[in-house]
Structures are given as C-alpha cells and as structure tokens.
C-alpha positions in Angstrom: 108.1 73.8 111.6 106.3 70.5 111.0 105.2 68.5 114.0 107.6 65.6 113.4 110.6 64.7 111.3 112.0 61.2 110.8 114.1 59.5 108.3 111.2 58.1 106.4 109.4 61.4 105.8 108.1 62.4 102.5 109.8 64.9 100.2 107.0 67.4 100.8 107.3 67.1 104.6 111.1 67.4 104.5 110.9 70.4 102.2 108.5 72.1 104.6 111.0 71.4 107.5 113.9 73.1 105.6 111.8 76.1 104.7 110.7 76.4 108.3 114.3 76.3 109.5 115.3 78.8 107.0 112.5 81.2 108.1 113.4 80.7 111.7 117.1 81.6 111.1 116.1 84.6 109.0 113.7 85.9 111.7 116.4 85.3 114.4 119.2 87.2 112.7 116.8 90.0 111.5 115.5 90.5 115.0 118.9 90.4 116.6 120.4 92.8 114.1 117.6 95.4 114.4 117.6 95.2 118.2 121.3 95.3 118.9 122.9 96.9 115.9 120.0 99.1 114.8 117.2 99.0 112.2 118.8 101.8 110.1 121.7 99.6 109.0 121.3 97.1 106.2 121.4 93.5 107.4 124.7 92.0 106.3 123.6 88.4 106.5 121.6 85.9 104.4 120.4 82.3 104.9 121.1 79.5 102.5 121.3 75.7 102.3 124.5 73.7 101.5 124.5 70.9 99.0 126.7 67.9 100.0 128.1 67.0 96.6 128.7 70.4 95.1 129.2 72.5 98.3 127.1 75.2 96.7 124.9 77.6 98.6 121.3 78.4 97.6 117.9 79.1 99.2 115.8 76.1 100.2 113.1 77.0 97.6 115.7 76.7 94.8 116.9 73.3 96.1 113.2 72.1 96.2 112.3 73.4 92.8 115.5 72.0 91.2 114.9 68.6 92.8 118.2 68.7 94.8 116.6 68.5 98.3 118.1 65.1 98.9 121.6 66.5 98.7 121.0 69.3 101.2 123.2 68.6 104.3 123.0 71.9 106.3 121.5 75.3 106.5 123.8 78.3 107.1 123.8 82.0 108.0 126.2 83.6 105.6 128.1 86.9 105.6 127.1 88.7 102.5 130.0 88.8 100.1 129.8 91.2 97.1 132.6 89.4 95.3 131.2 85.9 95.7 127.4 86.2 95.7 127.0 82.4 95.6 128.6 82.1 99.1 131.7 80.4 100.4 132.5 78.2 103.4 134.6 80.9 105.0 131.5 83.2 104.9 129.5 80.9 107.2 128.6 82.7 110.4 126.7 79.9 112.1 125.7 76.4 110.8 122.4 74.5 111.5 122.0 70.8 111.0 118.4 69.5 110.6 118.4 65.9 111.8 115.5 63.6 112.7 116.7 62.1 115.9 117.6 65.2 118.1 114.5 64.9 120.2 114.8 61.2 120.7 117.5 61.9 123.3 115.1 64.0 125.3 112.4 61.4 125.1 114.8 58.8 126.5 115.8 61.1 129.4 119.4 61.1 128.1 121.1 64.5 127.6 124.0 63.2 125.6 123.8 63.7 121.8 124.1 60.7 119.6 127.6 59.9 118.5 126.7 60.0 114.8 125.1 63.4 115.0 127.8 64.9 117.2 130.5 63.4 115.0 129.0 64.9 111.9 128.7 68.3 113.6 132.3 68.2 114.6 133.6 67.5 111.1 131.4 70.3 109.8 132.9 72.6 112.4 136.4 71.7 111.5 135.7 72.3 107.8 134.4 75.8 108.5 137.3 76.6 110.8 139.8 75.5 108.1 138.1 77.6 105.5 138.2 80.6 107.8 141.9 80.1 108.5 142.6 80.3 104.7 140.5 83.4 104.2 142.0 86.6 102.9 139.6 88.6 105.2 141.2 89.7 108.5 137.8 89.6 110.2 137.2 86.0 109.1 140.7 84.9 109.8 140.5 86.4 113.3 137.6 84.0 114.1 139.2 80.8 112.8 139.3 79.3 116.3 135.6 79.2 117.3 132.3 78.3 115.7 128.7 77.6 116.9 126.6 74.8 115.4 122.9 74.3 115.9 121.5 70.8 116.0 117.7 70.8 115.5 114.8 68.7 114.6 111.1 69.7 114.2 110.7 70.4 118.0 114.0 70.3 119.9 117.4 72.0 119.5 120.8 72.2 121.1 124.0 74.2 120.5 127.5 72.8 120.0 130.5 75.1 120.4 133.9 74.1 119.0 137.1 75.9 119.8 140.7 75.0 119.0 144.0 76.2 117.6 144.3 75.0 114.0 148.1 75.5 114.1 148.2 72.3 116.1 146.6 70.3 113.3 149.0 67.7 111.9 147.8 67.5 108.3 148.3 64.4 106.2 146.6 64.5 102.8 146.6 60.7 102.6 144.6 60.3 105.8 142.6 63.5 106.3 139.9 62.0 108.5 142.4 60.5 110.9 144.2 63.9 111.2 140.9 65.6 111.9 139.8 63.1 114.5 143.2 63.4 116.3 142.9 67.2 116.4 139.4 67.0 117.7 140.4 64.6 120.5 143.6 66.4 121.5 143.2 70.1 120.7 139.5 70.9 120.4 137.4 72.2 123.3 133.8 71.0 122.7 130.8 72.4 124.6 127.3 71.0 124.2 124.2 72.6 125.6 121.2 70.8 127.0 118.5 69.8 124.7 115.3 71.9 125.0 112.2 72.5 123.0 112.5 75.2 120.4 109.2 74.8 118.5 105.8 73.9 120.0 103.5 71.1 118.7 101.9 73.6 116.2 105.3 74.4 114.7 105.6 77.9 116.2 108.8 79.0 117.8 108.6 79.4 121.6 110.7 82.6 121.5 110.7 83.0 125.3 111.7 79.4 126.2 115.2 78.4 127.2 115.7 76.2 124.1 115.1 79.0 121.7 117.0 81.5 123.8 120.1 79.4 123.8 119.9 79.0 120.0 119.4 82.8 119.7 122.4 83.4 122.0 124.6 81.2 119.8 123.5 83.2 116.8 124.1 86.5 118.6 127.6 85.5 119.7 128.4 84.4 116.1 127.2 87.7 114.8 129.5 89.6 117.2 132.4 87.6 115.8 131.8 88.9 112.3 130.0 92.3 112.8 131.8 93.5 115.9 130.3 94.7 119.1 126.7 95.8 118.8 125.5 99.4 119.6 123.4 98.2 122.5 124.5 95.6 125.0 122.3 93.0 126.7 122.7 94.9 130.0 121.6 98.2 128.5 118.5 96.7 127.0 117.8 94.9 130.2 118.1 98.1 132.2 115.7 99.9 129.9 113.3 97.0 130.1 113.5 96.6 133.9 110.5 98.9 134.7 108.3 96.8 132.4 109.5 93.6 134.1 108.6 95.1 137.5 105.2 96.2 136.2 104.5 92.7 135.0 105.5 91.2 138.3 103.4 93.6 140.2 100.4 92.6 138.2 100.8 88.9 138.9 98.6 87.3 141.4 100.7 84.6 143.2 100.2 85.6 146.8 101.0 84.7 150.4 98.1 85.5 152.6 98.4 86.9 156.1 95.8 88.3 158.6 95.9 91.9 159.4 95.0 91.5 163.1 91.5 92.9 162.9 89.7 89.8 161.9 87.7 91.6 159.2 90.1 91.7 156.2 92.9 89.9 154.6 95.7 91.3 152.6 97.2 89.9 149.4 101.0 90.2 149.3 102.2 89.8 145.7 105.3 87.7 145.2 107.8 87.9 142.4 107.3 85.1 139.9 110.4 83.6 138.5 111.1 84.5 134.9 113.8 83.5 132.3 115.6 86.8 132.2 119.2 87.2 131.2 119.9 90.3 133.3 121.4 91.2 136.7 118.4 91.8 138.8 118.7 95.5 139.5 115.3 97.2 139.3 115.3 100.7 137.9 112.7 101.7 140.5 112.5 100.5 144.1 108.9 99.6 144.5 107.3 98.6 147.8 104.8 95.8 147.0 101.2 97.1 146.9 98.7 95.5 149.2 95.3 94.5 147.9 92.3 94.6 150.2 90.7 91.2 150.9 87.3 90.9 152.7 86.3 88.0 154.9 82.9 86.4 155.2 80.9 88.1 158.0 82.8 91.3 157.9 81.2 94.7 157.4 82.6 97.2 155.0 81.7 100.9 155.2 81.7 103.2 152.2 80.9 106.7 151.2 78.5 107.1 148.3 77.9 110.8 147.5 78.6 111.7 151.1 76.2 109.1 152.4 77.6 106.4 154.6 76.5 102.8 153.7 77.4 99.5 155.3 77.5 96.1 153.6 78.0 92.8 155.2 80.0 90.2 153.3 77.9 87.0 152.8 80.0 84.9 150.4 82.6 84.9 147.7 80.9 84.6 144.2 84.1 83.9 142.4 87.5 83.0 143.9 89.3 84.7 141.0 91.7 87.6 141.6 90.3 90.0 142.4 87.3 88.2 143.9 83.6 89.2 143.6 81.6 89.2 146.9 77.9 88.8 147.6 76.8 91.2 150.3 73.8 92.5 152.2 73.1 96.2 153.1 73.2 96.6 156.9 70.0 98.8 156.7 68.2 96.4 154.3 69.0 92.9 155.3 66.5 91.3 152.8 68.4 92.5 149.8 71.6 91.1 148.3 74.2 92.7 146.0 77.4 91.9 144.2 80.3 93.9 145.7 83.6 94.6 143.9 86.7 96.0 145.7 89.3 97.9 143.7 93.0 98.5 144.6 93.9 101.4 146.8 95.2 104.4 144.8 99.0 104.3 144.3 101.4 107.1 144.7 103.2 105.7 141.7 102.3 105.9 138.0 98.9 104.2 137.0 100.8 101.4 135.3 101.8 100.1 138.7 98.3 99.7 140.0 96.4 96.4 140.0 94.9 96.7 136.5 92.5 93.8 137.0 90.9 95.6 140.0 90.8 98.8 138.0 88.9 97.3 135.2 86.6 95.5 137.5 85.7 98.6 139.6 86.6 101.9 138.1 86.2 101.0 134.4 83.0 99.0 135.0 81.5 101.9 137.0 82.2 104.1 134.0 80.6 101.7 131.5 77.5 101.0 133.6 77.0 104.8 134.2 77.4 105.5 130.5 74.8 102.9 129.5 72.4 104.3 132.1 73.0 107.8 130.8 72.2 106.6 127.3 68.9 105.1 128.4 69.8 101.4 128.4 67.6 99.4 130.7 67.6 95.7 130.6 67.1 93.0 133.2 70.0 91.1 131.5 72.5 93.9 132.3 73.6 94.5 135.9 72.2 97.6 137.7 74.7 99.8 139.6 73.3 100.2 143.1 76.2 102.1 144.7 79.7 103.3 144.0 82.1 105.0 146.3 85.1 104.7 148.5 85.8 102.7 151.6 85.8 104.2 155.0 88.7 102.8 156.9 89.1 102.4 160.7 90.7 105.2 162.6 91.3 108.8 161.7 91.6 109.8 158.1 94.2 112.5 157.5 93.9 112.9 153.8 94.7 116.5 152.7 91.6 117.0 150.6 88.5 115.2 149.1 90.5 114.0 146.2 93.6 112.8 148.1 94.3 110.0 150.4 96.1 109.5 153.7 98.8 106.9 154.6 96.3 104.2 155.6 96.5 101.4 153.0 92.7 101.2 152.7 92.1 105.0 152.2 90.1 105.9 149.1 89.9 102.2 147.9 87.0 102.2 145.4 84.0 99.9 145.7 81.2 99.1 143.2 77.9 97.5 144.2 75.6 96.0 141.6 72.5 93.8 141.4 71.2 91.2 140.8 73.0 88.3 142.5 73.2 84.7 141.1 75.4 81.7 140.3 78.1 81.9 137.7 77.8 79.6 134.7 81.2 78.1 135.7 79.6 77.0 139.0 76.5 75.6 137.2 78.8 73.5 135.0 80.8 72.3 137.9 77.7 71.2 139.7 76.1 69.6 136.6 73.3 72.1 136.5 73.7 73.4 132.9 71.4 71.6 130.6 69.4 72.2 127.4 67.0 74.7 129.0 69.9 76.6 130.6 71.8 76.7 127.3 68.8 78.2 125.4 68.0 80.8 128.1 71.7 81.7 128.5 71.9 82.3 124.7 68.7 84.3 124.6 69.5 86.4 127.7 73.1 87.2 126.8 72.1 88.0 123.3 69.4 90.4 124.7 72.1 92.2 126.8 74.4 92.4 123.8 71.7 93.9 121.7 70.8 96.5 124.3 74.4 97.5 124.8 75.1 97.6 121.0 72.3 100.1 120.6 74.4 102.4 122.8 77.6 101.6 121.0 78.9 99.4 123.7 80.4 95.9 123.2 81.3 93.6 126.0 84.5 91.9 124.7 85.0 89.6 127.8 82.3 86.9 127.6 83.2 83.8 129.5 81.5 81.5 132.1 82.7 83.6 135.1 81.0 86.7 133.6 77.5 85.2 133.2 75.3 84.5 136.3 71.9 82.8 136.6 69.5 84.7 138.8 66.8 82.8 140.7 64.6 85.3 142.6 61.8 82.8 143.5 59.0 84.8 141.8 59.6 83.7 138.3 61.8 81.6 136.0 65.5 81.9 136.4 67.3 84.2 133.9 70.9 85.0 133.0 72.7 88.3 133.4 75.9 89.3 131.6 78.3 90.8 134.2 81.9 92.0 134.1 81.6 95.0 131.8 85.0 96.5 132.8 86.7 95.5 129.5 83.8 96.8 127.4 84.7 98.6 124.2 83.3 102.1 123.9 85.4 103.4 121.0 87.0 101.7 118.0 90.5 102.7 119.1 90.2 100.6 122.3 91.6 97.1 122.3 89.7 94.1 123.8 91.0 91.7 126.4 92.4 88.6 124.8 91.2 85.1 125.8 92.5 82.1 123.9 89.3 80.1 124.5 86.6 82.8 124.2 87.8 85.7 122.1 86.5 85.9 118.6 88.7 85.0 115.6 88.7 88.7 114.5 89.8 89.9 117.9 92.7 87.4 118.0 93.8 88.3 114.4 93.3 92.1 114.4 93.4 93.1 118.1 89.9 94.6 117.9 86.2 93.6 117.7 83.9 93.3 114.7 80.1 93.5 114.9 79.8 89.8 115.5 82.7 89.3 117.9 80.6 89.1 121.1 78.2 86.7 119.4 81.1 84.5 118.4 82.4 84.5 122.0 78.9 83.5 123.2 79.0 80.5 120.8 82.3 79.4 122.4 80.8 79.8 125.9 77.8 77.6 124.9 80.1 75.1 123.2 82.3 74.6 126.2 79.4 74.8 128.7 77.6 72.0 126.7 80.5 69.6 127.1 82.7 70.6 124.1 86.2 69.3 124.2 88.5 71.8 125.8 91.7 72.1 123.6 95.2 72.7 124.8 95.9 76.3 123.7 99.3 77.9 124.4 99.4 80.8 121.9 97.3 82.9 119.7 98.4 80.8 116.7 97.1 77.6 118.3 93.8 79.3 119.2 93.3 80.5 115.7 94.2 77.0 114.3 91.7 75.4 116.7 89.0 77.8 115.5 89.7 77.2 111.9 89.6 73.4 112.2 86.5 73.4 114.5 84.5 75.7 112.3 85.5 74.0 109.0 84.8 70.5 110.3 81.6 71.8 111.9 82.6 70.5 115.3 81.0 73.4 117.2 77.7 73.3 115.2 77.4 69.5 115.7 78.0 69.8 119.5 75.4 72.5 119.9 73.1 70.5 117.6 73.0 67.8 120.2 71.4 70.3 122.5 69.1 72.3 120.2 68.6 72.8 116.5 68.2 76.5 117.0 71.6 76.8 118.7 73.2 74.9 115.8 71.5 77.3 113.4 72.7 80.3 115.4 76.2 79.0 115.3 76.0 78.5 111.5 74.7 82.1 111.2 77.5 83.6 113.3 80.0 81.6 111.2 78.5 83.0 108.0 79.0 86.6 109.1 82.8 86.1 108.6 83.6 89.1 110.8 82.3 91.5 108.2 78.5 91.7 108.4 76.4 93.2 111.2 74.4 91.0 113.6 70.6 90.8 113.3 69.7 90.4 116.9 66.0 90.7 116.6 65.4 87.7 114.4 67.5 85.4 116.6 65.9 86.7 119.8 62.5 85.8 118.3 63.6 82.4 117.3 65.1 81.6 120.7 62.1 83.0 122.5 59.8 80.9 120.4 61.8 77.7 120.9 61.9 78.3 124.7 58.1 78.9 124.8 57.3 75.9 122.6 59.8 73.3 123.9 59.5 74.1 127.6 56.1 75.8 127.9 57.7 78.8 129.7 57.4 82.5 128.8 60.5 84.7 128.3 60.1 87.9 130.2 61.0 90.8 127.9 59.1 93.6 129.6 62.2 95.2 131.1 64.5 94.8 128.2 65.1 97.2 125.3 
C-alpha cells in the first residue's frame, strides 16, 4: 500500500493503491479459507473492482489497462458464480471503499467517521442488501439483513456493519434516495469500529495489530455468512496454539526483582506480557514460572569443573542485557579476571520451555568454543574458554545421580567462564571513545576472528556492538575480541539469529548465511558505531528496504569514508560480493594492517592469530 493517498494523487499512485488493496483482500480471504475451512478445498471467492457507471466487476489490472480507473468506486470480495462469471451485486461477500480521508479522523483525534464517507458506505450497503433480497439463491437470500463494509485509506481502516429488515423499506420509485434515507434512519442498526492502523509506513500490512485484526474479523464473519460454519473454530485453533503462546511468554524478559534473603543472588521472576489474543485465557499446560539466577556484585559463586571446585567473585556486570554477562575474579587467583556467563537451571519440562537466551549464551557457546579448540583454532581475537561446569548451591544436594538435579532452584545451573575481559563497543560509543583508530582496529580484529573461525567451518551470525569488546591489558595496544558465539552456525541447515539492524541482507531474505554475511554485519556495526543514522525498523521488509536504499545511494560507504578510505573500500568490496562470492580475508587483513601501521605508527600483533 502506498504511503499516502489524497484526492490529488496521480493516476499511477492511485492505481498502485487499488492493486495493493486487492492484494490485501486476496491474501486475507486465502489465509482465512485455508486456516478455517482447510487448504484442500478450492477457494470459492475472488476479488474485483466495481465501476460506478456500468456496475461491472473486473480486476484492478484490467481497469488500469483499459483506462477506467477513474470510474472505480469500490473493491469487493465476490462469491464465485459459474453462471455469471462477470460477477453480480448479490454475489458480494464484503465491500471495501478506498477513500483518501479515512486517516484524517485519527490525526484530528476524532473517532467519528466523516458524514460523506459514512453516507456513501450506507448507500452501498443498502444496495448490496437489496440485491441479496432479490437473489434466487437461498444462501444469499438468507443473508439479506446484514453486511460488513471496510473503509480504508493507505494506512488506516475501520469496519462498518449494517443490519436491518428490508421488509420495512417503504419503496417509492419517484424518490428512491429519500426512501433509502428513511429506512437507514428508522430501521437500520449501524455499528462502526474504531479507526486503527492497518498498513505501516512502508505499505506492509501489520497482520497482528488491532486494525488489521478487526478488518480480518469482518471478512471472516462475512465468509461464514456465505460458506457456512468453518471446520475449525477460533477456540479450537486458540487451544492448539496456547502452548506456543505460553512458550513465548516464558521467554520474555519483563521481570519483577526480589531478593532471595541470602544477600548473594537475585531472582528474575518473568511476568506475562499482554498480547492481542482473541482467546479465552485457558493455558493447555499449567506452568510454574521458571526462576533465573541473578548474581550480585561482591558475591561468590562456586562451581564444579571436572570434579574440581572453583570459586569466582563477581566484580561487575559487563552488559545489563538479559541474561547479563559478569566480570569475575577467581578466589584463588585474585590478579586474574574473567567473563562469567550463567545459564538457566535445567527444567523438568520440555526444552522449549527453558530460557533459550541463556541456553545459547552458556551451553551452546561452550559447545562452539570447545569445537573450535578441538579443530586447532587459536586466535587472540576469539575468547578462550577458561572453565565450564555447574553451580554448587548452598545446603545439601539430593540429586539422584550425576546427571540429575535436586529440588533446589540453583541445582545443576550451568556456568561458562571465558577470557579476556574488556569494554563492549556499545559502552565505548556511549562514552564517546570510539574513533577512527578504534574503527580500524575493530574491523581488523573482528575480521581476523571471522577468518580463523571460517577456516574451521564456523560462522558467528550475531555480530553487534554488545558482542565485541576492547581489551586493554596495559602491556600493549588495545585490541578487540568478538564474543557471544552461542548463535554461531556450524552446519548449513542451522538458522541464524535475526537482527533488523545487523543481520546481512541474505540472512533476512533466505533465513541462512552466505560466505560474506558476517562481513556485511561487521560493516553495519562499523557504520552505526561511526555515527551512522539509526533508522526506524519494525519489520524484515523495512530492514531490507533500508539496506537496499543505503547501499544503492552509497550512504554506508560515504559515512565510513569520513573515517577511513580503507573502510570505505572494504564496504564497496563487501557490497560487490552480492551474497554469492567467497570472502578474501587475507588481502583485507593486510590492507587494514598496513593502514593502521602507516597512519598511527602502531604495530598489529598477529603472533597468536591463525
């Protein structure tokens, strides 16, 4: 749907709007039919425009090609009629009026529709009901007392429902409009819904929003009028879907914090986030909310690592994300510091109920780091796994065996400890500490880690400012380490995590990575870190559109060019790969290394990278 629609729009713009409305109605009835009546049955509906002078029905494309777009007055969902393939008024299931001023009401804070638009809709409704009352079809004739109309523009929509007994219509052929108006005033029951957004600013339907849902509900009820009761009711589908709704709620991270009384830990108590769900809230499974372990600064956590007990004191919280990452010091080696990740305690339920973010951060990342170590990957730009094990909780542990866990909420909670420790790029940006030198070194060091991982068939897939840290050990120049390997891709069948700001174009389009996906994500990280304008992205479509515009207009290259010519050239190179060609890491690592050495007079340490 185009972004705006007004009375002075061009023919091209108006044509696009009618095509978009027709596509929306077709997608709606097709989805409803296949969901509620079943995909095996042929869909008994079609979509067509109505011409005001001839009252003929034809697709929007035909109206555009024949130059009759100016006469189009409405778009309808029609019951397929084998005898009258051209369509008739009594075959109209639901009617949609595309008018330019529907959204003006919302902008003015007034929920009442304009009298002109509402009056036009009411006369359309009466004409359809009259046609139904004269139909020879018993199904159509049975529904001659109720019709739904959709009033839409390029962004907003509302529903008008008209009911009434046509037997009470006093017809006078000499004054038909007066008779119609009198019937509407005295015998019609008119219901008008609130006006809500149906399409976003990019023209995509917001299928989960209330505006779209009420339009779809009107179409659904209209379909029931003509096609009978569906095979599956709303309640049945909602019951089937309830476990997935509960799973989604359990994975949300809106929490109420409370102390546990020991002064060492905090718990996270997930709360149910409100959703627009047209169901009676009766969960299929009664699930007790899972508690996620939280560590406080100064507390000491004990863990078992290969039957060796180790203690770590919590120094700080590196990221306040959920789950957080902590900086810690071994009790027996107070001069060393590590990053410490805490997973979610094992659930007695199915794995889908566990906190998946914690699982990826701890268990999955442990697997990935162990795999790279087994394959001989050693790089200072990839975190080193120092320890991994399970927490030792206070009190007596009554777990039945080494693989089980007792009733204590902390029992068998997994922990991962890695090195080195540093500041995240997001913190550097927040404090104004990310400049030209940092951008060059970040690009070089992240590219080095990607090259090392790629040699073992591992791709990161989750590059963002929170997953890159700058390490300053005092004995040399600072360097960057790519952390957060929990979502790494080890096999082609695995699917990457999606991020509207940092995922590659190929990942958003295909749901998987190409050879240059991580490099493209690195470009987005550098672009935003160097002050690139952060767009408003609310869907995959908007993210893809932003990428297409930014690359085609060279916005990203120009921004990086303000920092360094080699970063601009690297962005051009990644853009030229088009998601089909492999990355040549070596040549760009050499160019970046040479630029850092020449421009800043500092050497890049490559002795421990491979």
